[in-house]
N, C-alpha and C positions, 0 to 999 in steps of 0.2 A: 015738267022738267025732263022726265024720263024720255018722252017722245022726242023732244028737241035734241037730246044727246044721241038718240038712235038715228034721227034724221041727219045729224052732223056726221056721224060715222059712215053713213051710206054715201055721203058726198066725197069722202076720201077716195083717192085713186085706188083702183082695185089691187094694184101691186102693194100698196101700204096696208090695206085690209088683210092681206095674206101674210104679213110679217108676224113672226112669233113675238111674244112679249119681250123676250131677250133681245131680238132684233130692234124692236121699237125703243127699248131702253138704251141700247148702244147708239142708235141714231140720235136720240135726244142728247145723250152724253157728248157725242161728236159735235153736234150743233152748238152746244154750250161751250165745249172746249175750243172750238174754232171762232167763237165770238158772234155767231149768228143769233143765238139765244143767250139768256142769262138766267141764273138761278138766284132767287131772292132769299133773304134770311129766313122767311117763313115757309120755304119750300115751293113757292110758286115759280113758274117759268115766265120770263118776260122777254121783250125784244132786246137783242144784243146790240153792241156798238156797231158791228158790221152791217146789220140790218138797218139800224137807224141811219147810218151814213148813206147806205144804198137808197133809202127812201127819202132822203133830205129834200130833193127837188119835188117829189110828190107831195110832201107835207106843205111846201110853199105854194104849189099850184092849186092845192085844195083847201087853202085858207085855214090850215090848222093853226090855232093861236100860238104866238111866239112868247118865249120867256122874256120878261122885261130886262133881265140882267144879261143874258148871253145871246139873245135874239135867235135862239134855235127853237125848233118845234117844242111845244110844251106837252110832252107825253108823260104819262104816269106809269 
């Protein structure tokens, strides 16, 4: 697991890798505040409503299963 997390961080844009921890925290806060991401009750970060709406057509084109009640993409 450690190698995969290191590999994932090396795939981040170099400008983001150079961010300080406080810059990363502020960026995360801003993305949550603006609705691109959301913070769950248990402290995880998830897709926000703005991202969900922006990806709506991609979900449909890529056969992401729909909710039987609302007919929107069934994401968790």
